[in-house]
Structures are given as structure tokens and as C-alpha cells.
N, CA and C of each residue as an Amber inpcrd file, in Angstrom:
protein
   438
-145.3580000 -70.4830000 210.8690000-146.6500000 -69.8160000 210.8920000
-147.7560000 -70.8520000 210.7190000-148.8560000 -70.6580000 211.4520000
-149.9900000 -71.5800000 211.4020000-150.9150000 -71.1650000 210.2630000
-151.2750000 -72.0780000 209.3640000-152.2040000 -71.7180000 208.2910000
-153.5810000 -71.3710000 208.8670000-154.3240000 -70.4290000 208.2330000
-155.6300000 -70.0100000 208.7590000-156.5870000 -71.1650000 208.9840000
-156.5290000 -72.1910000 208.1430000-157.4460000 -73.3190000 208.3050000
-157.1810000 -74.1030000 209.5830000-155.9910000 -73.9440000 210.1780000
-155.6580000 -74.6590000 211.4020000-156.0870000 -73.9040000 212.6550000
-156.5050000 -72.6560000 212.5220000-156.9320000 -71.8700000 213.6740000
-158.2790000 -72.4010000 214.1420000-158.3600000 -72.8120000 215.4000000
-159.5960000 -73.3730000 215.9220000-160.3950000 -72.3740000 216.7400000
-159.7600000 -71.2820000 217.1480000-160.4510000 -70.2480000 217.9010000
-159.6700000 -68.9500000 217.7710000-160.3810000 -67.8550000 217.7400000
-159.7280000 -66.5570000 217.6570000-160.3340000 -65.6450000 218.7150000
-159.4620000 -64.9520000 219.4590000-159.8890000 -63.9920000 220.4760000
-159.3610000 -62.6160000 220.1070000-160.2300000 -61.6050000 220.2140000
-159.8580000 -60.2400000 219.8520000-160.4180000 -59.2770000 220.8840000
-159.6320000 -58.2470000 221.2040000-160.0920000 -57.1470000 222.0560000
-159.9610000 -55.8590000 221.2650000-161.0260000 -55.0630000 221.2680000
-161.0580000 -53.7970000 220.5520000-161.5820000 -52.6980000 221.4620000
-161.1680000 -51.4870000 221.2170000-161.7370000 -50.3260000 221.8860000
-161.9970000 -49.2820000 220.8120000-163.2310000 -48.7690000 220.7910000
-163.6090000 -47.7670000 219.8010000-164.2720000 -46.5890000 220.5060000
-164.2160000 -45.4330000 219.8730000-164.9190000 -44.2680000 220.3810000
-166.3880000 -44.3720000 219.9810000-167.2330000 -43.6090000 220.6560000
-168.6680000 -43.6090000 220.3820000-168.9400000 -42.8880000 219.0730000
-168.9260000 -43.6490000 218.0050000-169.0570000 -43.1060000 216.6670000
-169.7510000 -44.1480000 215.7920000-170.7150000 -43.7240000 214.9950000
-171.4600000 -44.6880000 214.1880000-170.5880000 -45.4450000 213.1870000
-169.5550000 -44.8220000 212.6970000-168.6560000 -45.5190000 211.7700000
-167.9850000 -46.7000000 212.4730000-167.7300000 -46.5510000 213.7630000
-167.1070000 -47.6330000 214.5310000-168.0430000 -48.8330000 214.6410000
-169.3410000 -48.5620000 214.7200000-170.3140000 -49.6560000 214.7840000
-170.1660000 -50.5410000 213.5490000-170.1650000 -49.9230000 212.3910000
-170.0700000 -50.6710000 211.1320000-168.7400000 -51.4180000 211.0360000
-167.6400000 -50.7710000 211.4290000-166.3180000 -51.4030000 211.3330000
-166.2280000 -52.6450000 212.2190000-166.6960000 -52.5280000 213.4630000
-166.6550000 -53.6680000 214.3860000-167.5770000 -54.7740000 213.8790000
-168.7590000 -54.3840000 213.4770000-169.7280000 -55.3520000 212.9600000
-169.1560000 -56.0960000 211.7510000-168.5800000 -55.3630000 210.8050000
-167.9880000 -55.9980000 209.6180000-166.8640000 -56.9530000 209.9850000
-166.0200000 -56.5540000 210.9290000-164.8990000 -57.4080000 211.3470000
-165.4040000 -58.7250000 211.9320000-166.3780000 -58.6410000 212.8190000
-166.8900000 -59.8590000 213.4490000-167.6390000 -60.7240000 212.4400000
-168.3950000 -60.1020000 211.5460000-169.1160000 -60.8760000 210.5280000
-168.1570000 -61.5920000 209.5880000-167.0390000 -60.9570000 209.2850000
-166.0210000 -61.6100000 208.4620000-165.4460000 -62.8220000 209.1950000
-165.2180000 -62.6760000 210.4870000-164.6880000 -63.7970000 211.2800000
-165.6560000 -64.9690000 211.3230000-166.9470000 -64.6950000 211.5550000
-167.8870000 -65.8220000 211.6480000-168.0430000 -66.5150000 210.2940000
-167.9200000 -65.7540000 209.2100000-167.9620000 -66.3780000 207.8800000
-166.7720000 -67.3200000 207.7160000-165.6080000 -66.8690000 208.1670000
-164.3960000 -67.6910000 208.1000000-164.5630000 -68.9900000 208.8870000
-165.2850000 -68.9160000 210.0140000-165.4640000 -70.0860000 210.8640000
-166.7190000 -70.8900000 210.5000000-167.3780000 -70.5520000 209.3860000
-168.4530000 -71.3850000 208.8630000-169.8220000 -71.2030000 209.4840000
-170.1060000 -70.0310000 210.0370000-171.4510000 -69.8020000 210.5660000
-172.4330000 -69.7190000 209.4000000-173.6260000 -70.2400000 209.6020000
-174.6260000 -70.2750000 208.5400000-175.3570000 -68.9380000 208.3970000
-176.2300000 -68.8710000 207.4150000-176.9540000 -67.6500000 207.0900000
-177.8120000 -67.1570000 208.2630000-178.5280000 -68.0610000 208.9190000
-179.3890000 -67.6620000 210.0350000-178.5580000 -67.0870000 211.1820000
-177.4480000 -67.7060000 211.4960000-176.5780000 -67.1960000 212.5580000
-175.9930000 -65.8460000 212.1670000-175.6080000 -65.7170000 210.9030000
-175.0600000 -64.4560000 210.4040000-176.0640000 -63.3190000 210.6090000
-177.3190000 -63.5500000 210.2320000-178.3610000 -62.5430000 210.3980000
-178.5460000 -62.1870000 211.8730000-178.6440000 -63.1900000 212.7270000
-178.8600000 -62.9760000 214.1550000-177.7130000 -62.1760000 214.7810000
-176.4930000 -62.5380000 214.4300000-175.3150000 -61.8640000 214.9860000
-175.2370000 -60.4300000 214.4880000-175.4930000 -60.2260000 213.2190000
-175.4530000 -58.8670000 212.6610000-176.4350000 -57.9600000 213.3940000
-177.6460000 -58.4340000 213.5740000-178.6740000 -57.6530000 214.2530000
-178.3060000 -57.3890000 215.7210000-177.8970000 -58.4350000 216.4290000
-177.5610000 -58.2850000 217.8470000-176.3580000 -57.3630000 218.0430000
-175.3510000 -57.4870000 217.1910000-174.1790000 -56.6090000 217.2900000
-174.5470000 -55.1540000 217.0760000-175.3400000 -54.9020000 216.0490000
-175.7420000 -53.5240000 215.7730000-176.5040000 -52.9350000 216.9520000
-177.4370000 -53.6790000 217.4910000-178.2160000 -53.1970000 218.6400000
-177.3300000 -52.9850000 219.8610000-176.4510000 -53.9270000 220.1360000
-175.5790000 -53.8200000 221.3140000-174.6440000 -52.6250000 221.2100000
-174.0280000 -52.4520000 220.0560000-173.0740000 -51.3530000 219.8810000
-173.7670000 -49.9940000 219.8840000-174.8870000 -49.8840000 219.1840000
-175.6350000 -48.6240000 219.1760000-176.1340000 -48.2970000 220.5830000
-176.6680000 -49.2860000 221.2870000-177.1360000 -49.0430000 222.6550000
-176.0020000 -48.5600000 223.5530000-174.8320000 -49.1750000 223.4230000
-173.6880000 -48.7760000 224.2520000-173.2940000 -47.3260000 223.9760000
-173.2870000 -46.9510000 222.7190000-172.8710000 -45.5980000 222.3440000
-173.9570000 -44.5600000 222.6130000-175.1940000 -44.9040000 222.2920000
-176.3060000 -43.9560000 222.4170000-176.8040000 -43.8380000 223.8580000
-177.1630000 -44.9490000 224.4500000-177.7510000 -44.9210000 225.7920000
-176.6940000 -44.9360000 226.8850000-175.6170000 -45.6820000 226.6640000
-174.5520000 -45.7500000 227.6730000-173.6780000 -44.5160000 227.6650000
-173.0310000 -44.2790000 226.5460000-172.0560000 -43.1740000 226.4540000
-172.6660000 -41.8580000 225.9970000-173.9450000 -41.8390000 225.6850000
-174.6540000 -40.6080000 225.2490000-173.9530000 -39.9350000 224.0720000
-173.3870000 -40.7350000 223.1800000-172.6490000 -40.2510000 221.9990000
-171.5080000 -39.3070000 222.3790000-171.0070000 -39.4250000 223.5940000
-169.8620000 -38.6060000 224.0160000-168.6300000 -39.0980000 223.2470000
-168.0460000 -38.2330000 222.4100000-166.9240000 -38.6820000 221.5750000
-165.6660000 -39.0380000 222.3680000-165.6270000 -38.6710000 223.6480000
-164.4690000 -39.0170000 224.4800000-164.6430000 -40.3790000 225.1460000
-165.8690000 -40.8540000 225.2010000-166.1260000 -42.1470000 225.8480000
-165.9730000 -43.2730000 224.8380000-165.5310000 -44.3980000 225.3530000
-165.2180000 -45.5460000 224.4970000-166.1600000 -46.7140000 224.7600000
-166.1760000 -47.5970000 223.8030000-166.8600000 -48.8820000 223.9430000
-165.7920000 -49.9490000 223.7900000-165.7690000 -50.8640000 224.7270000
-164.7770000 -51.9350000 224.7520000-165.4690000 -53.2160000 224.2840000
-164.8720000 -53.8600000 223.3140000-165.4400000 -55.0660000 222.7310000
-164.4150000 -56.1820000 222.8200000-164.8780000 -57.3330000 223.2450000
-164.0610000 -58.5470000 223.2190000-164.8940000 -59.6000000 222.5030000
-164.2460000 -60.3590000 221.6580000-164.9770000 -61.4740000 221.0760000
-164.0560000 -62.6650000 220.9070000-164.7030000 -63.8170000 220.9720000
-164.0150000 -65.0910000 220.7960000-164.8910000 -65.9040000 219.8430000
-164.2860000 -66.3610000 218.7640000-165.0530000 -67.0970000 217.7730000
-164.3700000 -68.4200000 217.4470000-165.1810000 -69.4460000 217.2720000
-164.7150000 -70.7640000 216.8440000-165.7670000 -71.3000000 215.8750000
-165.5890000 -72.4950000 215.4120000-166.5720000 -73.0620000 214.4850000
-167.8780000 -73.4140000 215.1880000-167.8860000 -73.4360000 216.5020000
-169.1020000 -73.8180000 217.2200000-169.8470000 -72.6680000 217.8800000
-169.1430000 -71.5440000 218.1530000-169.8630000 -70.4380000 218.7770000
-169.0870000 -69.1330000 218.7340000-169.8420000 -68.0720000 218.9540000
-169.2960000 -66.7240000 219.0670000-169.6790000 -66.1790000 220.4210000
-168.7020000 -65.6470000 221.1270000-168.9510000 -64.9270000 222.3790000
-168.5340000 -63.4870000 222.1660000-169.3970000 -62.5500000 222.5530000
-169.0870000 -61.1390000 222.4140000-169.3930000 -60.4320000 223.7190000
-168.4680000 -59.5780000 224.1370000-168.6840000 -58.7060000 225.2890000
-168.5990000 -57.2770000 224.7840000-169.6220000 -56.4900000 225.1210000
-169.6630000 -55.0730000 224.7750000-169.8380000 -54.3140000 226.0770000
-168.9030000 -53.3960000 226.3460000-168.9850000 -52.6260000 227.5890000
-168.7880000 -51.1410000 227.2980000-169.7180000 -50.3290000 227.8250000
-169.6230000 -48.8870000 227.6270000-169.1050000 -48.2190000 228.8960000
-168.9160000 -46.9140000 228.8310000-168.4030000 -46.1440000 229.9690000
-169.4830000 -45.2550000 230.5810000-170.7360000 -45.6130000 230.3430000
-171.8610000 -44.8330000 230.8560000-172.2370000 -45.2140000 232.2800000
-173.3740000 -44.6760000 232.7600000-173.7900000 -44.9090000 234.1370000
-174.4210000 -46.2770000 234.3770000-174.7750000 -46.9730000 233.3100000
-175.3960000 -48.2850000 233.4580000-176.9080000 -48.1800000 233.5670000
-177.5500000 -49.3220000 233.7110000-179.0040000 -49.3770000 233.8360000
-179.3880000 -50.7090000 234.4570000-180.6120000 -50.7860000 234.9200000
-181.1380000 -52.0310000 235.4630000-181.9920000 -52.6870000 234.3740000
-181.6190000 -53.8580000 233.9480000-182.3280000 -54.5470000 232.8630000
-183.8100000 -54.6850000 233.1660000-184.1540000 -54.9920000 234.4030000
-185.5560000 -55.1930000 234.7630000-186.3780000 -53.9060000 234.7100000
-185.7200000 -52.7490000 234.6860000-186.4260000 -51.4670000 234.6160000
-186.7620000 -51.0370000 233.1880000-186.2470000 -51.7530000 232.2000000
-186.5200000 -51.4090000 230.8060000-187.9240000 -51.9120000 230.4730000
-188.8030000 -50.9960000 230.0150000-190.1920000 -51.4010000 229.7130000
-190.2510000 -52.4490000 228.6040000-191.1920000 -53.3530000 228.7300000
-191.4130000 -54.3950000 227.7350000-192.0290000 -53.7580000 226.4900000
-191.3240000 -53.7830000 225.3510000-191.8440000 -53.1220000 224.1570000
-193.0380000 -53.8370000 223.5230000-193.3730000 -55.0380000 224.0180000
-194.5080000 -55.7580000 223.4500000-195.8190000 -55.4510000 224.1800000
-195.7430000 -54.7050000 225.2780000-196.9650000 -54.3380000 225.9970000
-197.7140000 -53.2540000 225.2260000-199.0270000 -53.2480000 225.3520000
-199.8660000 -52.2980000 224.6110000-199.4160000 -50.8510000 224.7800000
-199.0660000 -50.4640000 226.0050000-198.6860000 -49.0660000 226.2550000
-197.3380000 -48.6910000 225.6360000-196.5500000 -49.6730000 225.2140000
-195.2270000 -49.4010000 224.6330000-195.1290000 -49.7450000 223.1470000
-196.1510000 -50.3340000 222.6040000-196.0690000 -50.8940000 221.2510000
-195.7810000 -49.8450000 220.1760000-196.2000000 -48.6160000 220.3720000
-195.9880000 -47.5830000 219.3560000-194.7780000 -46.7040000 219.6310000
-194.0430000 -46.9800000 220.7120000-192.8390000 -46.2050000 221.0070000
-191.7570000 -46.5230000 219.9830000-190.9560000 -45.5170000 219.6590000
-189.9300000 -45.6690000 218.6190000-188.6770000 -46.3840000 219.1000000
-188.5150000 -46.5510000 220.3780000-187.3150000 -47.2350000 220.8790000
-187.7240000 -48.2800000 221.9020000-186.7310000 -49.0580000 222.3330000
-186.9970000 -50.0430000 223.3670000-187.0170000 -51.4820000 222.8830000
-186.7530000 -51.7010000 221.6010000-186.8050000 -53.0610000 221.0850000
-185.4370000 -53.7260000 220.9580000-184.3770000 -52.9500000 221.0640000
-183.0280000 -53.4840000 220.8820000-182.6820000 -54.6100000 221.8230000
-182.9560000 -54.4220000 223.0960000-182.6440000 -55.4570000 224.0870000
-183.4660000 -56.7100000 223.8080000-184.7280000 -56.5150000 223.4780000
-185.5960000 -57.6500000 223.1560000-185.0450000 -58.4330000 221.9700000
-184.5810000 -57.7320000 220.9380000-184.0120000 -58.3960000 219.7690000
-182.7290000 -59.1510000 220.1120000-181.8530000 -58.5140000 220.8890000
-180.6130000 -59.1800000 221.3090000-180.9420000 -60.4820000 222.0330000
-181.8700000 -60.3940000 222.9850000-182.2120000 -61.5670000 223.7910000
-182.9370000 -62.6400000 222.9730000-183.6390000 -62.2330000 221.9240000
-184.3450000 -63.2020000 221.0830000-183.4010000 -63.9160000 220.1230000
-182.4080000 -63.2010000 219.5860000-181.5570000 -63.7660000 218.5420000
-180.2910000 -64.4510000 219.0470000-179.8710000 -64.1460000 220.2490000
-178.6730000 -64.7890000 220.7920000-179.0860000 -65.9530000 221.6870000
-178.2010000 -66.9460000 221.8440000-178.5180000 -68.1010000 222.6720000
-178.4120000 -67.8200000 224.1600000-177.5120000 -66.9150000 224.5240000
-177.3080000 -66.6000000 225.9330000-176.9320000 -65.1330000 226.0300000
-177.5980000 -64.4170000 226.9500000-177.3430000 -62.9860000 227.1470000
-177.2670000 -62.7200000 228.6380000-176.2250000 -62.0000000 229.0460000
-176.0470000 -61.6780000 230.4620000-175.5730000 -60.2270000 230.6020000
-176.2400000 -59.4740000 231.4660000-175.8770000 -58.0850000 231.7500000
-175.1490000 -58.0440000 233.0840000-174.0690000 -57.2660000 233.1670000
-173.3350000 -57.1370000 234.4290000-172.7420000 -55.7300000 234.5360000
-171.9860000 -55.5280000 235.6140000-171.3640000 -54.2310000 235.8920000
-172.3800000 -53.1010000 235.8230000-173.5060000 -53.3180000 236.4900000
-174.5450000 -52.2970000 236.5500000-175.1950000 -52.0100000 235.2110000
-175.1950000 -52.9900000 234.3090000-175.8130000 -52.8290000 233.0070000
-174.8810000 -52.2670000 231.9450000-173.6560000 -51.9810000 232.3090000
-172.7000000 -51.4320000 231.3330000-172.0450000 -52.5070000 230.4810000
-172.1300000 -53.7300000 230.9210000-171.4350000 -54.8340000 230.2320000
-172.4520000 -55.8750000 229.7730000-172.4030000 -56.1780000 228.4970000
-173.2740000 -57.1790000 227.8880000-172.4020000 -58.3210000 227.3830000
-172.7360000 -59.5220000 227.8170000-172.0430000 -60.7290000 227.3580000
-173.0770000 -61.5540000 226.6100000-172.8270000 -61.7980000 225.3310000
-173.7810000 -62.5690000 224.5430000-173.0720000 -63.6920000 223.7990000
-173.7980000 -64.7820000 223.6440000-173.2630000 -65.9700000 222.9880000
-174.2370000 -66.4060000 221.9010000-173.6720000 -66.7440000 220.7420000
-174.4670000 -67.3360000 219.6570000-173.8010000 -68.6320000 219.2590000
-174.5390000 -69.7270000 219.3670000-174.0330000 -71.0210000 218.9140000
-174.1660000 -71.1060000 217.4090000-173.2450000 -71.7870000 216.7800000
-173.3170000 -72.0130000 215.3320000-174.1610000 -73.2430000 215.1150000
-175.4440000 -72.9980000 214.8800000-176.4060000 -74.0790000 214.7150000
-176.6700000 -74.3120000 213.2330000-176.9630000 -75.5330000 212.8630000
-177.2250000 -75.8270000 211.4450000-178.3820000 -74.9930000 210.9090000
-178.2470000 -74.5620000 209.6640000-179.2760000 -73.7860000 208.9790000
-180.3830000 -74.7360000 208.5350000-181.5490000 -74.6040000 209.1460000
-182.6590000 -75.5260000 208.8490000-183.2820000 -75.2710000 207.4850000
-182.9440000 -74.1310000 206.8460000-183.5350000 -73.8240000 205.5470000
-182.7690000 -74.4320000 204.3820000-181.6090000 -75.0470000 204.6490000
-180.8370000 -75.6010000 203.5300000-181.0870000 -77.0760000 203.3570000
């Protein structure tokens, strides 16, 4: 058996139903993994926020909270980066059609900031499969506050 300290990368595939408890469980699992691989506080915060937004968006906007529809998650983590893929079973969307929440006409709307936050906090974000699949990458960068 290989000791945990010798593991240089871990890949996991998960499938969960559209349920808020699943959001927390997946988020906790991935956050535990990045802690194991030495991600700093700033990366931890960014990943936590992006994961929550991605998973909630997949369940709420993609799957419409349909309890029969699933969200498929894949992640790969190492000491240098985290890659996460979140894919829902909904109809998809066009990223360019999502209104900019920073524009005056959208600033007071209660939704629409999740995608902006994901794109701001992750190093690389790519939408595919008609908007149903989100691939995001966060590099493990040194914490400048320490």
C-alpha cells in the first residue's frame, strides 16, 4: 500500500442528485482534499466559493432542482492545482447570453453573480456541451498574506 504522503495526484468521479445536502458533501470532500495537498488559505476560499456557485447553478438553473436529475463531478487534485468538472443534465445555456451583473441595469438583481465569481476566483474556466459542463482550474499559488 502507498502511504498518503506519497500520493502525488488524486482523481475522483462523483454523481449526486440535485439536492442541497449534496452540494455541502461534495464541497467538503474537495476542500478536505485540497487541504491534504497543501493549498493555502486564499486558494481554499476561492475554491469553496467557486464550488458552491458551480454546484448550486447546476442543480438550480441546469436541473431545475429535479430530484431525478443528477450532477456529475470529476476532480483531479495535486499539490500544484485542482481541476474540477461539473456537468448537469439540464438544457444548457449560452454563456454570452448571461447578463453582466456589474451593469447598472443588473446591479440590484438578486441573481446572476455566480458565474462572475467563478470566473474571478478560478485561474481557468471553460464552458462546453451547450453550457451544461463547466471545467475550472485553480492553481495552488503562494499565500501573499503570510
